[in-house]
C-alpha positions in Angstrom: 48.9 4.1 -16.7 51.7 4.4 -14.1 51.3 5.5 -10.7 51.6 9.6 -11.7 48.4 9.3 -13.8 46.5 7.1 -11.3 47.3 9.8 -8.9 45.8 12.3 -11.4 42.7 10.4 -11.5 42.1 10.1 -7.9 42.5 13.6 -7.0 40.3 14.7 -10.1 37.8 12.4 -9.0 38.1 13.5 -4.9 37.8 17.1 -6.1 34.8 16.5 -8.2 32.9 15.1 -5.2 34.2 18.1 -3.2 32.9 20.8 -5.6 29.4 18.7 -5.6 29.4 18.6 -2.1 30.3 22.8 -1.7 27.2 23.7 -4.2 24.3 24.4 -2.1 21.4 26.6 -3.9 20.2 28.3 -1.0 23.0 29.9 0.8 24.5 31.2 -2.7 28.0 30.6 -1.7 30.4 30.2 -4.8 32.9 28.1 -3.0 32.0 25.3 -5.4 33.8 27.6 -8.6 37.1 27.3 -6.8 36.4 23.5 -6.5 35.3 23.0 -10.1 38.4 25.1 -11.0 40.8 23.1 -9.4 39.3 20.1 -11.4 39.2 21.6 -14.7 43.0 22.4 -14.2 43.6 18.7 -12.5 41.6 17.6 -15.8 43.6 19.4 -18.3 47.1 18.2 -16.9 45.8 14.8 -17.0 45.0 14.9 -20.9 48.0 16.7 -21.7 49.8 14.0 -19.8 48.0 11.1 -21.4 48.4 12.9 -24.9 52.0 14.0 -25.0 54.7 12.4 -22.4 55.3 9.0 -21.7 58.2 7.4 -19.8 60.9 8.5 -22.3 59.7 11.9 -23.8 61.1 14.1 -21.3 65.0 14.5 -21.6 66.7 17.0 -18.9 69.7 18.0 -20.4 70.8 21.8 -19.2 73.9 21.6 -21.8 73.1 23.0 -25.2 76.3 21.7 -27.1 74.9 17.9 -26.1 71.3 18.7 -27.0 72.6 20.5 -30.9 74.8 17.3 -31.0 71.7 14.9 -30.6 69.7 16.9 -32.8 72.1 17.8 -35.6 72.9 14.1 -35.9 69.6 12.7 -37.3 70.1 15.9 -40.0 73.2 14.5 -41.8 
């Protein structure tokens, strides 16, 4: 678990507490819904990050020829 993932977990935990603090049955306010939406989006981002990415999975190469050479080299 790297620093980015720890930061994501910290933000999820922080916004979860904010969402619970924003809820009060007597006021009729829906501010808690906004914070819950933020928590859900951060949680899905974290799950995607843990499931599909690691330090070497993302390669930024805007040149299509380099990408084509890399992909086609494995086919032959």
